[in-house]
Backbone as CSV, one residue per row, in Angstrom:
resi,resn,N_x,N_y,N_z,CA_x,CA_y,CA_z,C_x,C_y,C_z
1,MET,0.839,-1.193,0.000,0.000,0.000,0.000,0.877,1.247,0.000
2,THR,1.613,1.442,-1.084,2.486,2.606,-1.179,1.683,3.900,-1.225
3,SER,0.403,3.823,-1.605,-0.414,5.030,-1.663,-0.619,5.641,-0.280
4,LEU,-0.343,4.884,0.767,-0.555,5.374,2.127,0.688,6.031,2.725
5,LYS,1.766,6.134,1.949,2.996,6.713,2.507,2.802,8.168,2.924
6,TYR,1.858,8.863,2.323,1.599,10.257,2.682,0.626,10.391,3.852
7,PHE,0.164,9.272,4.371,-0.880,9.306,5.394,-0.429,8.675,6.709
8,GLN,0.874,8.653,6.936,1.385,8.152,8.205,0.862,9.060,9.322
9,GLY,0.422,8.490,10.407,-0.082,9.281,11.520,-1.568,9.577,11.417
10,TYR,-2.189,9.232,10.293,-3.634,9.421,10.155,-4.352,8.207,10.754
11,PRO,-5.585,8.393,11.209,-6.347,7.260,11.757,-6.588,6.180,10.700
12,GLU,-6.762,4.954,11.160,-6.988,3.822,10.247,-8.217,4.042,9.375
13,SER,-9.243,4.696,9.902,-10.462,4.920,9.119,-10.160,5.788,7.886
14,ILE,-9.313,6.785,8.039,-8.920,7.639,6.912,-8.070,6.829,5.935
15,LYS,-7.125,6.059,6.458,-6.270,5.234,5.602,-7.109,4.259,4.775
16,ASP,-8.135,3.681,5.391,-9.017,2.755,4.667,-9.762,3.477,3.549
17,GLN,-10.236,4.676,3.821,-10.944,5.458,2.802,-10.006,5.791,1.633
18,VAL,-8.790,6.181,1.952,-7.806,6.501,0.912,-7.520,5.261,0.084
19,HIS,-7.281,4.156,0.749,-6.983,2.907,0.047,-8.138,2.532,-0.891
20,ASN,-9.370,2.633,-0.421,-10.533,2.292,-1.248,-10.660,3.236,-2.440
21,LEU,-10.392,4.523,-2.224,-10.461,5.513,-3.303,-9.431,5.209,-4.391
22,VAL,-8.235,4.856,-3.968,-7.165,4.561,-4.918,-7.431,3.243,-5.643
23,GLU,-7.765,2.210,-4.900,-7.968,0.881,-5.481,-9.161,0.837,-6.424
24,SER,-10.185,1.655,-6.170,-11.370,1.658,-7.029,-11.170,2.511,-8.282
25,GLY,-10.043,3.229,-8.345,-9.767,4.069,-9.510,-10.560,5.361,-9.531
26,ARG,-11.083,5.771,-8.389,-11.910,6.988,-8.320,-11.155,8.211,-7.818
27,LEU,-9.861,8.074,-7.562,-9.097,9.177,-6.979,-9.101,10.406,-7.878
28,LYS,-8.772,10.235,-9.144,-8.716,11.376,-10.064,-10.093,12.026,-10.205
29,THR,-11.133,11.226,-10.314,-12.497,11.750,-10.436,-12.878,12.562,-9.200
30,TYR,-12.530,12.039,-8.026,-12.819,12.741,-6.768,-12.155,14.119,-6.762
31,LEU,-10.867,14.157,-7.100,-10.129,15.422,-7.074,-10.594,16.381,-8.163
32,GLU,-10.889,15.866,-9.364,-11.373,16.730,-10.453,-12.714,17.366,-10.109
33,LYS,-13.569,16.606,-9.468,-14.886,17.132,-9.089,-14.747,18.207,-8.003
34,LYS,-13.878,17.957,-7.061,-13.707,18.893,-5.936,-12.896,20.131,-6.328
35,TYR,-11.927,19.955,-7.219,-11.030,21.045,-7.618,-10.977,21.099,-9.152
36,PRO,-11.986,21.685,-9.786,-12.055,21.643,-11.253,-11.089,22.584,-11.984
37,ASN,-10.516,23.556,-11.280,-9.713,24.565,-11.975,-8.285,24.655,-11.436
38,PRO,-7.314,24.762,-12.340,-5.928,24.976,-11.904,-5.725,26.451,-11.542
39,HIS,-4.646,26.729,-10.855,-4.307,28.126,-10.586,-3.558,28.697,-11.786
40,GLN,-3.413,30.007,-11.812,-2.740,30.685,-12.925,-1.409,31.307,-12.488
41,ILE,-0.837,30.782,-11.418,0.409,31.320,-10.866,1.549,30.478,-11.432
42,ASN,2.090,30.920,-12.555,2.995,30.083,-13.330,4.473,30.416,-13.214
43,ASN,4.811,31.527,-12.570,6.233,31.868,-12.462,6.537,32.417,-11.071
44,ASP,7.807,32.592,-10.804,8.239,33.019,-9.470,7.722,34.404,-9.103
45,LYS,7.647,35.299,-10.064,7.166,36.656,-9.803,5.701,36.623,-9.348
46,GLN,4.878,35.846,-10.041,3.472,35.721,-9.655,3.339,35.033,-8.302
47,LEU,4.184,34.040,-8.054,4.154,33.329,-6.775,4.538,34.258,-5.628
48,TYR,5.548,35.087,-5.853,5.953,36.064,-4.845,4.796,37.009,-4.532
49,GLN,4.151,37.519,-5.573,3.030,38.455,-5.388,1.888,37.780,-4.631
50,TYR,1.601,36.542,-4.982,0.532,35.780,-4.335,0.830,35.612,-2.839
51,ALA,2.049,35.188,-2.516,2.439,34.980,-1.119,2.452,36.299,-0.355
52,ASN,2.949,37.345,-0.977,3.006,38.636,-0.304,1.598,39.199,-0.067
53,ASP,0.693,39.000,-1.015,-0.694,39.445,-0.821,-1.332,38.726,0.365
54,LEU,-1.088,37.429,0.489,-1.605,36.687,1.641,-0.978,37.193,2.939
55,ARG,0.317,37.454,2.903,1.004,37.978,4.098,0.397,39.304,4.520
56,LEU,0.180,40.199,3.554,-0.393,41.510,3.877,-1.836,41.406,4.360
57,GLN,-2.560,40.445,3.850,-3.952,40.273,4.251,-4.074,39.718,5.674
58,PHE,-3.212,38.770,6.029,-3.381,38.074,7.300,-2.270,38.326,8.326
59,LEU,-1.085,38.674,7.891,0.064,38.782,8.802,0.806,40.095,8.581
60,ARG,0.119,41.192,8.715,0.704,42.506,8.420,1.973,42.809,9.209
61,ASN,2.052,42.335,10.433,3.186,42.685,11.293,4.355,41.718,11.192
62,THR,4.373,40.914,10.154,5.509,40.007,9.967,6.497,40.639,8.994
63,PRO,7.737,40.186,9.023,8.756,40.772,8.141,8.433,40.565,6.662
64,GLN,8.975,41.425,5.856,8.839,41.343,4.401,9.439,40.026,3.910
65,ILE,8.829,39.450,2.911,9.366,38.243,2.292,10.441,38.671,1.296
66,SER,11.607,38.048,1.365,12.691,38.390,0.444,12.538,37.694,-0.900
67,LYS,12.105,36.436,-0.865,12.053,35.666,-2.100,11.023,34.550,-1.942
68,VAL,10.278,34.312,-3.008,9.376,33.162,-3.095,9.576,32.575,-4.478
69,ARG,9.810,31.269,-4.546,10.046,30.682,-5.853,9.666,29.216,-5.885
70,TYR,9.400,28.759,-7.111,9.209,27.338,-7.338,10.581,26.680,-7.359
71,GLU,10.660,25.491,-6.819,11.940,24.786,-6.716,11.726,23.325,-7.106
72,LYS,12.706,22.741,-7.777,12.624,21.313,-8.050,12.552,20.582,-6.720
73,GLN,11.687,19.606,-6.643,11.460,18.936,-5.365,12.720,18.297,-4.808
74,LYS,13.592,17.790,-5.673,14.808,17.154,-5.164,15.738,18.172,-4.493
75,ASP,15.538,19.457,-4.781,16.355,20.487,-4.159,15.803,20.935,-2.810
76,LEU,14.581,20.537,-2.507,13.988,20.882,-1.217,14.383,19.838,-0.179
77,VAL,14.050,20.121,1.072,14.301,19.165,2.139,13.509,17.892,1.845
78,LYS,14.046,16.738,2.207,13.418,15.454,1.883,11.939,15.436,2.281
79,ASN,11.103,15.023,1.355,9.659,14.866,1.527,8.924,16.170,1.797
80,ALA,9.527,17.305,1.547,8.867,18.591,1.766,8.325,19.116,0.443
81,LEU,7.178,19.744,0.513,6.615,20.416,-0.668,6.914,21.899,-0.627
82,GLY,7.318,22.360,0.525,7.650,23.761,0.679,8.624,23.928,1.832
83,THR,9.403,24.975,1.765,10.314,25.286,2.869,10.320,26.789,3.085
84,HIS,10.680,27.144,4.270,10.885,28.552,4.592,12.272,28.644,5.234
85,THR,12.975,29.705,4.946,14.280,29.893,5.563,14.375,31.303,6.112
86,PHE,15.066,31.399,7.209,15.347,32.684,7.826,16.853,32.795,7.911
87,VAL,17.399,33.798,7.280,18.841,33.989,7.283,19.127,35.358,7.882
88,SER,19.929,35.378,8.926,20.327,36.651,9.536,21.809,36.866,9.285
89,ARG,22.140,38.079,8.853,23.540,38.412,8.586,23.869,39.761,9.224
90,ASN,25.104,39.856,9.672,25.598,41.123,10.184,26.110,41.917,8.993
91,HIS,25.509,43.053,8.743,25.885,43.864,7.589,26.142,45.291,8.066
92,GLY,27.405,45.644,8.182,27.768,46.992,8.617,27.308,47.318,10.025
93,GLY,27.368,46.345,10.917,26.965,46.571,12.295,25.464,46.424,12.519
94,LYS,24.717,46.163,11.471,23.269,45.961,11.604,22.945,44.518,11.246
95,LEU,21.981,43.998,11.935,21.547,42.641,11.660,20.458,42.681,10.600
96,LYS,20.722,42.080,9.457,19.748,42.026,8.362,19.251,40.601,8.244
97,SER,17.955,40.459,8.037,17.412,39.116,7.897,16.657,38.987,6.585
98,LYS,16.694,37.785,6.053,15.967,37.462,4.826,15.012,36.319,5.137
99,HIS,13.831,36.406,4.581,12.824,35.374,4.745,12.451,34.875,3.359
100,GLU,12.724,33.594,3.121,12.488,33.022,1.803,11.552,31.827,1.901
101,ILE,10.740,31.663,0.870,9.830,30.520,0.765,10.096,29.841,-0.563
102,ARG,10.169,28.526,-0.523,10.333,27.744,-1.744,9.194,26.719,-1.788
103,ILE,8.583,26.613,-2.964,7.442,25.726,-3.180,7.823,24.705,-4.251
104,ALA,7.446,23.461,-4.040,7.775,22.396,-4.995,7.176,22.679,-6.364
105,MET,7.972,22.440,-7.379,7.565,22.658,-8.767,6.315,21.853,-9.121
106,SER,6.115,20.714,-8.471,4.956,19.868,-8.776,3.632,20.573,-8.465
107,LEU,3.676,21.630,-7.673,2.440,22.356,-7.353,2.091,23.412,-8.393
108,LYS,2.913,23.530,-9.420,2.563,24.419,-10.530,1.309,23.927,-11.229
109,ASN,1.054,22.630,-11.163,-0.099,22.034,-11.820,-1.148,21.551,-10.824
110,ALA,-1.206,22.198,-9.690,-2.167,21.830,-8.653,-3.305,22.858,-8.618
111,PRO,-4.405,22.491,-7.996,-5.471,23.482,-7.795,-4.989,24.620,-6.894
112,GLU,-5.591,25.793,-7.052,-5.159,26.945,-6.263,-5.294,26.703,-4.767
113,GLU,-6.342,26.011,-4.345,-6.544,25.771,-2.912,-5.348,25.044,-2.303
114,MET,-4.758,24.130,-3.068,-3.604,23.379,-2.566,-2.349,24.249,-2.520
115,LEU,-2.173,25.065,-3.540,-1.043,26.003,-3.525,-1.195,26.974,-2.357
116,LYS,-2.398,27.484,-2.171,-2.650,28.408,-1.062,-2.365,27.739,0.274
117,MET,-2.779,26.474,0.425,-2.549,25.766,1.675,-1.061,25.698,1.994
118,LEU,-0.252,25.441,0.988,1.186,25.341,1.222,1.808,26.713,1.521
119,VAL,1.385,27.734,0.807,1.895,29.086,1.069,1.467,29.534,2.474
120,VAL,0.225,29.266,2.834,-0.273,29.592,4.174,0.566,28.876,5.232
121,HIS,0.867,27.609,4.986,1.684,26.822,5.916,3.051,27.477,6.124
122,GLU,3.684,27.853,5.033,5.016,28.466,5.146,4.943,29.858,5.772
123,LEU,3.905,30.618,5.460,3.743,31.938,6.081,3.507,31.815,7.590
124,ALA,2.783,30.801,8.000,2.514,30.613,9.431,3.815,30.418,10.212
125,HIS,4.829,29.880,9.550,6.125,29.708,10.212,6.793,31.053,10.513
126,PHE,6.348,32.118,9.887,6.899,33.431,10.210,6.566,33.815,11.650
127,LYS,5.420,33.355,12.142,5.010,33.668,13.514,5.253,32.509,14.473
128,GLU,5.000,31.298,14.007,5.143,30.103,14.843,6.146,29.166,14.189
129,LYS,7.263,28.949,14.826,8.324,28.122,14.229,7.973,26.629,14.245
130,ASP,7.288,26.188,15.278,6.972,24.765,15.439,5.558,24.450,14.977
131,HIS,5.336,23.179,14.660,3.998,22.724,14.295,3.224,22.425,15.581
132,ASN,2.759,23.477,16.224,2.016,23.318,17.463,0.573,23.797,17.268
133,LYS,-0.173,23.821,18.341,-1.588,24.194,18.258,-1.758,25.620,17.718
134,ALA,-0.934,26.536,18.168,-1.013,27.926,17.703,-0.699,28.019,16.212
135,PHE,0.239,27.208,15.750,0.596,27.182,14.333,-0.611,26.790,13.480
136,TYR,-1.258,25.691,13.843,-2.391,25.221,13.041,-3.604,26.142,13.176
137,LYS,-3.743,26.773,14.314,-4.827,27.751,14.475,-4.605,28.934,13.528
138,LEU,-3.365,29.361,13.380,-3.021,30.440,12.456,-3.280,30.008,11.006
139,CYS,-2.931,28.771,10.682,-3.208,28.248,9.327,-4.709,28.256,9.054
140,GLU,-5.508,27.835,10.017,-6.969,27.820,9.853,-7.532,29.232,9.748
141,TYR,-6.910,30.182,10.416,-7.329,31.578,10.307,-7.149,32.084,8.879
142,MET,-6.031,31.714,8.269,-5.745,32.173,6.906,-6.499,31.363,5.848
143,GLN,-6.786,30.100,6.153,-7.526,29.238,5.225,-8.399,28.299,6.068
144,PRO,-9.667,28.666,6.251,-10.541,27.911,7.165,-10.632,26.403,6.877
145,ASP,-10.516,25.977,5.625,-10.570,24.549,5.303,-9.169,23.939,5.179
146,TYR,-8.213,24.515,5.886,-6.805,24.124,5.798,-6.604,22.610,5.927
147,HIS,-7.182,21.994,6.944,-6.922,20.572,7.196,-7.493,19.678,6.096
148,GLN,-8.658,20.024,5.568,-9.230,19.232,4.468,-8.378,19.367,3.209
149,VAL,-7.921,20.577,2.937,-7.081,20.786,1.747,-5.745,20.067,1.913
150,GLU,-5.213,20.039,3.122,-3.966,19.307,3.367,-4.163,17.821,3.066
151,LEU,-5.266,17.258,3.494,-5.568,15.857,3.208,-5.699,15.643,1.699
152,ASP,-6.410,16.551,1.025,-6.579,16.439,-0.425,-5.261,16.623,-1.165
153,LEU,-4.368,17.446,-0.640,-3.043,17.601,-1.245,-2.289,16.277,-1.185
154,ARG,-2.432,15.566,-0.097,-1.796,14.252,0.017,-2.367,13.292,-1.031
155,LEU,-3.680,13.394,-1.272,-4.303,12.577,-2.319,-3.763,12.970,-3.695
156,PHE,-3.564,14.266,-3.894,-2.997,14.765,-5.145,-1.592,14.180,-5.366
157,LEU,-0.813,14.072,-4.302,0.529,13.498,-4.398,0.469,12.024,-4.789
158,VAL,-0.524,11.305,-4.280,-0.711,9.909,-4.672,-0.989,9.846,-6.173
159,LEU,-1.845,10.758,-6.651,-2.170,10.810,-8.080,-0.911,11.083,-8.909
160,LEU,-0.081,12.020,-8.456,1.176,12.308,-9.159,2.090,11.089,-9.172
161,ASP,2.141,10.366,-8.067,2.968,9.154,-7.998,2.498,8.096,-8.985
162,GLN,1.213,8.121,-9.314,0.664,7.182,-10.285,0.937,7.648,-11.730
163,GLY,1.616,8.772,-11.860,1.956,9.289,-13.182,0.824,10.072,-13.820
164,GLU,-0.127,10.491,-13.026,-1.250,11.261,-13.545,-1.244,12.658,-12.935
165,GLY,-2.032,13.524,-13.492,-2.217,14.869,-12.963,-3.683,15.238,-13.114
166,LEU,-4.017,16.429,-12.715,-5.407,16.855,-12.816,-5.685,17.653,-14.076
167,PHE,-4.729,18.418,-14.523,-5.019,19.354,-15.623,-4.098,19.111,-16.793
């Protein structure tokens, strides 16, 4: 059951539902019905603008984002779809920091809700470094259906592993 590799830590009832969806061949149909449209954020400049707009809408008091870009998945941390980095440097006696977000290239062909979920996740790290209760509460504030979209993103990854896509 390699399709369950993205569902470690989920309850058995969810794993059974995922397994049945995959084995019955209904996974693509389920995702197409729920997410009929791809996003139009096709380059790093658009991705930066998208992430910055979300930051300004929900996290006004957080530092400016230095860079947001699509990255080949093999260049990201193992099994990550997105990363955030904070780099502080001493520059002329002043401490300068950069905040960067990298999103897996495979999400270029994902529904917007899934891209938003990942950007929201990385933005939440600007305020909460750990995956704790406050972190997920912040994610839900920025995207109320965050947890459902996260589950569906995992289903999307199973579809990609099968050599298929949505659009």
